[in-house]
N, C-alpha and C positions, 0 to 999 in steps of 0.2 A: 756700545759701539759709537763711531763715527765716522762719516764719509761723505761724501758731495749731497747727500740728500737731507744731511741734517745730523743732529746730535742724538741717540739715543734710540732705543729699540720703538717708541711710539711714532717718531717721525720718519723712519726708515719703513715701519708697516704702512703706515698712510700714503707714501708715495707708490710704494708696490701697490697698494689697492686701486690708487687713482692713476696709475699707469704714469706717473710723472718722472721726468728725467732731471738728473742734477748736474749734466752736461753742458759747458760752456765754452766760447772761444778761449784760447790760451791768453793768459795776462802775465805769466812770468815774466820777470824782468830778464832780459838777456836772449828770448828766444827769438828768433828772426825768420820764422817759417809759421803758416797757417795750420793750427790742429786745435782739436777741441780737448779740453781736460775735465776732470772729476776734481773738483777743488774743495777743500774743507772751510767754510767761512767760520772766521773767530780764533784761527789760530795765532795770527799775529796780534791778538788783544788778549792771549792767553798767557802771560808770564807764569814759570813754575813757583812753586812756594820759595821764601827766601832761602829755607834749609835746603835747597836742593838747586841752587844758582850754577853749580858746577855744570848741571846736566843740561843747561839751557841749549835749545835747540828746537828745529822745527819735528823732528821725530817723536822726540821725548814730550814736546808739549801735544802733539798729535795723540799719542799714548795717553796722557795725563786725562786730556778731554775725555776719551772714551772710558778710562776708569770711574770718572766722576758721575758717570749717567748710571739710571735705573739702580740705585743703591747698592752698585757693585761693592764700593769700598767697604761699606759697613756689615755687608755679607762675609767680605773677607775677613773684617777684623773679628766678627762673630764666631767664624771657623777657626781663625788663629787662636781665640782663648779657649776653645773645644778643644782642639786636636793639637795646639802647639806649634810655636814658630817653625822648629826643626822638623815638623811632619808635614809641610806644605811646600810644593815646589813650584818653580816659575820654568815654563817651557813658551818660546818665543819664536815664532817664524819671520823672517823679514830678509829683503832682497839686498837694498843699498844701505840701510841702515840710515844713518844721520849724516851721509856724505856731502849735502848740502852745506853743511857747518865746514868741510874741508875746502868745497869749492869757493866759498867767501872768504876763507882762509886765504888761500892761493892769490885773489885778487889783492890781499892787504901785505903781500911779501916787501920784506926791506927792499928798496930799489936797487941798493948797493950789494948786500950779501946775501940776498934771496930768501933769508930767513923766514920762516913764518911767524906771524904775530905772537907774541908772548900769552896773550890771552885765549889761543887756541888750545882748547882741551879735546885731543883727539880722543884718548881713554874714555871718556865722560859722553862723547857725542856720536863720534864717528865710528869706533870699534864696533865691529860686527854683535858685541856683547854688550854694546853701552846701554841699549833700552831695557835689555832684560836685567841688567843691574839696578838702571834707575827704579825699574818696576818693583824688583826684588826689596829694594832699600824702602822706597815709599810704601811699601804694603808691610814692611817688617816682617819678612820672612827670612827663615835662616836655612831652608830645606835645600835641595839639589837644584842649579838653574843651570839652563842652557841654552843657546840658539841654534836654530836652524835653519841655513841658510843654502836652499837647493831651488834658487829664482823663484815662478810661480807656484811651485807645490808647497811652498816652506810652511805656510800656516796651514795646510792641511796633514803633513806628515807629522806635527807635532801631537795630534790626536792619537796616533799610533804610539809614538814615544811616550804619551802619557799614560797610556793604558800598559805599556810594559813596564812603567815605573811602579804603579800600583800592583800589579801581578807581582813585580820582586821585591813589595813590603819595602820600598825605597822612602814612600810617602803616603799620607792616607788622602790626599788631596792635591790637586795640580791645578794651578793658573795657567791656561794657555791662552795664547794670544799671537796676533799677527798685526804688524805696524810695517807700512811703508808712506813714505811722504814724498811729495814730488821735488823733483830736482832737474839740473839740467843735463846730469849725465845720461838718465834714463832718457828725458826726452830729445837731446840730439844723438843719441845710440840708437833709438828705434828709428830715429828719421835717417840715420844714415843707412841702416838697414831695409829702406823703404817700407816699413811696416806701420806706417802713421797713417791715419786718414786725416783728411782736412776737416771732416764733417764728423759729427756724432757717429760712434760706431754702429753697425747695422749689422749683430750676429746672424751667421747662418743665410743671409740676403743673397739673393742671384748678383746683386751688384756690390757686395761688401767690398771694401779696398784698404781696409787696415783698423788697427786698435786707436781706442782713445784712452790715455794714460790717465789713471786716477790715484787718490791717496786715501786712505782710510785706516781705521785701527778696531781691532775688536778682541772682546776676551770673553772667557766662558770659565766656570770651575768645574773641573772633572772630579768625581769622586765616589768610592763604593759605599761610602756612608752616608747618611740622613737622606736615604731615598726610599721612595715609595712606588709601589707596583703602578705603572701606568706613567711614570714619569719620564721626560725626555733622556733617551740615552744615544750613545754610539753603539750602534748593533754590532758593528764590523769596520775593519779598516784594511786597504791592500795597497801594497807599494810596488813598484817596479822601476828599473832603469832600462830603457832600450838602446840608449846612447848610440842612436842612429846618424845625429847630426849634431852641431853645437848650438844651430838653433831651430831646426824643424824636426817635428816630429816623425816617427817611422810612418811612411804614405799610408798604409793599410791599418794605422793604428794598432801595431802589434803591441808595444808597450802599454797603450791605455787599457787594451784587452786583459793584458796579462794582471794590471792593477784591479779591474773591474770585477774578474772573476775571482781574486785572489780575496775581495772584499764579500762577495757574495759568499764564499767559501768559509770564511772565518766568522759569518753570521749565521751559517747555516739557514740560509735563506735562499728559495728558488726565484729564479730572476722574473717569473710572472707573479711576484709578490711584490715586485717593487711599482710603486704607485706613481713616481714621477721622478725625472732627473734634472738636477740642476747643472747645465752642461758649463764646461770651462770657456766654451763659446767666444773666443776673442776677436772675431769677425776678420780673420786673416785669410785668403784663400785656402791655404794648404791645411791650417790647423783645423777648421770645422769640420772639412771632409775627412780627415784623419779620425778627430775623435766621433763622428758618426760612423765610420766603417768599424771602429773599436767595438761600439755599441752594438752595431748589426751583430758583431762575432758573438757578444755575450748575451744579450738581453733580446735579439730580434728586432723585427721592423716596427715601426709605427709607435714607438713608446714615447709617451708625453714628456715634452722637456722645454725648457727655456734658458736664457742666458740673461743674468742681469748685468752684463757688460755697457748695453745702452743706458742702464739707470746711472752706473757710478763711475762707469769705465772700467779699465783693467788696473785693479790695484796691486799686481804685482805680488809681492811677498805677501800681502795680507788678502788675496783674491781668494784663498784657501777656506780662511775663517769666515770671509763676507759671505760664500757659499754655505758655509755650513751654518751659520747665525741665520741666514735665510730660511735654511730648511726649519730650523727651531721654530721660528715665527710661523712658517707655513703650516707646521703639525699643530702648534698652539690653536692658531686661528682658524685651521682647516680651508686653506685657500692654496691654489697655486699660481704663481706669479707668471706674466707675460714676457714677450720680448720687445723692447724698443726699438723705433725706428726702421724696422725692417719690414717692407711691404710685402714682398715676394719672397718666400724661401727657394734658395737654389734647389732645382729638380733632383742634383745628385744626392742631396741628403734625404734619408729614408726616414728620419725620426719624425714625430708630430712636433714640430718646434711651433709652440703657443705664440700668437701673435696679438691675441686680443688681452685687453685688461685681465688683471688677475679675476679668477672665479672661485667661487666658494665650492668646494668638491670634498668628499670623505677623501681622508690623505691618512696613509697608516705608515708608509715606508718612504723615504727620499734617497736617492744614489746623489750624491754630490763628489763632483770630478775638480782636480786641479792636475794642470801637465804644466812643467817647466821646461826651461832650455836645457838641453845636454840629454833630453829624455827622462827627466826626474817626475814620475807620475805617482799621485796619490789619490784614492777614493775613499770617500767615508759613506756608510748608511746609517742614518738617523731616523729614530721611531720611538714607540713605546715602548719602555722596560715591560714585558708580560712575565717575566719568570725570576726578577729580580737579579738579573745579571749584572 
């Protein structure tokens, strides 16, 4: 993984345990308003390998930084030699892909004809499939590849897609990932919707006033093979589309509740078995309430929960996998994270939102939520595989 708290699992885990935020005042060229962002250090100094210069761009650089962490690429190489390149798939979630490259290209149009610069490569940088194709090529994989772009649920839905691919025997392993990088389109877009906070976001706070946009990339390998009982597993996934409004969720959390209930049913797990919830928790007035009402319908009151949006910002298309990988770290380390910047939880929120630093506690099953514009919802249950499922 790569996000505003650093590169790799160790950096992210240390920051979660020390209750440290990676948000900073926005320093993106061209932004003329005040907000906080979750920017990944080192992207500008990380050119892609010479063989992949056609893919050069912020989104692909961010993905490559993540792929290079924690021995991930050597592990993929090992599996490719064992399973075969044609039996390994790639599923990527993203919201805006490499739209920054298109923004920059438009500033360099020919002043007479308006033509885009000759060195602009839409297919390899900004096309929604561009980063998935880059990942497939640099990992030397030849199985199925697909991009899911359903706003902020994108990289949670890929886990459900991967499960279907494995069940259908399309492949033996799937590289799942989520990547979204900072760009002017999202910053100005959310600003125009009056959804950006001037300060680091405060999820579920009584005085919350909007999101902080971040960038991140994260990857995992899903497979039925090379597993042992007790290994980390996706126990269930649930999806829904409430289609209530283009940018607002159903106020009673209808779609969120449907997805959470489907997730529990898929895993054949009772709501009482869920130890902790990683909230979508965007820190907007309507979304946090709607999510909590959905939780109340499905899991009941006073469930222990937290949002990591105060740590790394809302990473949009990468938000789902950031939550999922946070759940994996928490299950491995037997701790639960807290929620940053929030002093007082909104009394209308019935979940027990943890505000203190991460605490060590027995944790077996974590519910991870991701909800996107247009009512696209996806929920995952992560835990230890007890039955070789």
